[in-house]
N, C-alpha and C positions, 0 to 999 in steps of 0.2 A: 713336598710342596702342598700346602694347605689349599683346599678348594674354597673359593670365594663365591658365595651364593648371592646372585644379583637379581634385583627387580628393575625393570625399565619402565619409566613413565613416558608415554608418547611414542610408542614403537612404530606407528605408521607415518610419522613425520620424516622429513628428509634426513635430519640428524638421527632421529630415533631408529630408523631402519638400518643406518650404518652401525649404530650401537648394538643392535641385535646381531648383526654379522660379526662384530668384534667379540661379543661375549660368547656366542656359540662356536667361534673358531679359536678361542683361547683355551689352552689345555687346563689351566687352573681356575677358570671361571665356569660357573653354571648358571644358566638363565632359569630361574625358578618361578617367575610370574611376570606379567606385564600389566600396566594400568592404562586403560583406554576407555574413554567415555562411551564408545559406541557398541562394543561387543561383550558386554558383561555376561558372565556365565559360560561363554564359549571357550574353545581352546585356540591358541594362536595358529595352529595348523589349519583351522577352519577359515582363516582369513587369506585372501588372495595375496600371493607373494611370500607367504610363510609356510606353505604346505609341508615343507621338509622338516619343520621344527616340531618335535613331539613333546607331549607332557608339559606344556606351558599354559597354565590357566590365565584367563583375562578377567580382570576386575575393573569396575568403573569407579569404585571408591577405595582410596588408599587404606582407610581404617579397616574395612573388611578384608582387604588383601593381607595386611600385616597381622590380623587376627588369625588368619588361616595358613599363612605361609611363613616358614622360617627363612630369614634372609640376613645377610651381613651388610649389603650395600644397596642403596637406591640410587640409580642413575636417572636424573630428571632432565628432560630436554623439552619442556613444554612452554609455558608462558610465565611472566613474573608473578602474577596473582596465584596461579595454580602451583607453580614451583615453590613459592613461599609456604603455602599450606602443606605441600608434600614434604618439604624439608623439616618443617616444624613437627609434623606428625611422625615422620620417620625417627627423629631423635627421641620422641616420646616413647616409641616402641623399641628403642635401643638399636636402631638401624642407622648406619652412617650414610649421610647424603653426599652425593657427588653431583653438583648442579651446573649445567651449562647454560641455563637461562640467564639473560641479562635484564636489566631494568629494575633491580632491587634498590630500594631506598636505603639511606644510611640507617634509618631506624630499623628496617628489616635486618640488615647485617648485624647491627648491635644486638638485636633480639636473638638471632641465631648464635652469635658468639656467647651470649649469656647461657643459652640452652646447652651448648657444648660444655661449658664450664660446669654446669649443674649435673649433667649426665656423664661427664668424663668420657666424652666420645669425640671422634674426629668428624669434621665436615669440611668439604672443599667446594667453594664457589669459584668458578673460573669464567670470566668474561670471554675468554678464547682458549680453546684447547689445542690449537695448532702450535706446535713447538716453534716454528718459524715466527709466528706472531708474538710469542712470548719473548723470543730473542730480539725482535724488532722493538718491543717496549723497553727491554733492558738496555739495548744499544742507544735508544733515544734518551733514556735517563742519563747515560754516560755523556752523550753529546751535549746535553743541556747544561752541564757544568761549564761549558766553554762557549755556547751559543745561547744568549738570553732571548733572542727573537725566534719564535717558533709558531708555526701554524700546522694544524692537523686536518687532513682530508681523508675521510672514511667513506667507502663506497660499498653498498650492499644491494642485494636483490630487492625488488619493489614490494615484497611481502613482509619485510621486516617491520616489526611493530614499534620499536623504540628508536629514537634519534636524539642525540648522537648515540652511537653504539656503545655497548659496555666496554669494548676494547679501547675506543677513543677516550672515554672518560677515565679508564684505568691508566692509559698512557699519560693523560694530562695530570692525573694525580701523582704519578711517579715522577714526572718532570718537575712538578711544583715542589717536590720534596728537596730538590737540589738547585732549583732555579730561583734567583732573586726576583721577587715580584716586580713586574714591569708592565705598564700599559703600552701596548704596541700601536704603531701607526701614528699619524699626525695628530697633534693635540686638538686641532680643529676639524678632524675628520667627520664627515656627515654622510649617513646612508640616505641616498635619494630614493631607494626602495628598501623598506624595512627588512632586516635579516640578511642583507647583502654581504655583511662581514662575518656572518655565522654567529655561533654561540660564543660568549665570552667566559673563559675559565681562567681566573687569576691573571687576566691581561692577555692570555693566549686566545686564539680564535680556532674554533672547531667547525668544520664544514661537513655536512652530510649529503651524500648523493644516493638516490634510490632509483635503480633502473632494472628492467628485466634483462637477463643475460649475465648479470653480475652474481657472484657468490659472496665473497668477503675479501675486501681489499682495504689497505690503509697505507698512506704515506705521511711521514712527518717531515716537514720542510723547515730547515734552519737557515738563517741568513745573518751575515755580518758584512762589514766593509769589504767589498770586492770578491765575496765568495758565498756560495750556498752549499748546503749538505742535505741530501734527500735520503731518508731511510724508508724502504717500502717492503711490504709483504703482500703476497697474493695467494688466496686459496681458490683453486680452480675446481675443486671437487670436495664434497663434505667428508670424504674419507681422510682428508688431511687433518681432521680434528681427532681422529681416533687414537693416534699414538699418545696424545695427551690424556684422553679419557682412560686409557689403559694404565698409564702412570698414576693418575689420580686415584683410580680404584685400588691399585696395589698399595699406594702410599697411605690412603685414608685408614686402611686397616691397622696401620702401625701408629696412628696418631690419636691423641685425646684432646685436640684443640681445634679451633676454627681457623681456616685458612681462606683468604680472599686473594685469588690470583695464582695461576700455575707457576709463576716465576718464583714463588716462595717455597716450592718443593723441588725445584730443579737445582742440581749441583752447579 
């Protein structure tokens, strides 16, 4: 079993700290460095909560990190702007990115795809790493072949930066692949308060809820004459995302292409 050397960007975040646990507790993974804007030049063991993790240096700049540390995979769990820079730079240094940050533009994704082609390296961008969420998206795509009327309700913690979520957008994109375009609701429908019907995606509506106490939740509601169908996924703890991160790290090592969405690497 070959050892996979991993760098984590954003180790102190809620997702990043779970990723640190995953990498340090997986036999064929080795955490070789982390990227954190605050503790440049220190060791991860110097940071509260990570005292048991030895020999892992902290860098504030990814360029310096990749110039000094030999790595196979970068796990990025930061923000869209930082994540894009990290992914672009990792590929330039022949390191495979696994990115859980959402909010990338279509132009960003196209650029990364081109970079992967030029470097002959794998890269995985996943709006959601929870296996259950990926199945929710796949089941929704299947249902959309039979239910043309659909609305998406996504609910997240109130510190989430992007709305709608990457998962909701990815779900809508997958549904749109099989659903005949349809403008839903009454032809003369009028919002008496702007935004009441949510975002419009190919005639579907996406609604975003942000509240403290939530983690990551989504339900896809289908309707037709006399019946409704609801497909829902709930993440109650960020550890729920780590099984997908593990699969992505192992899979990206075998790939030389760009992948957007965990559903594309699951059997």
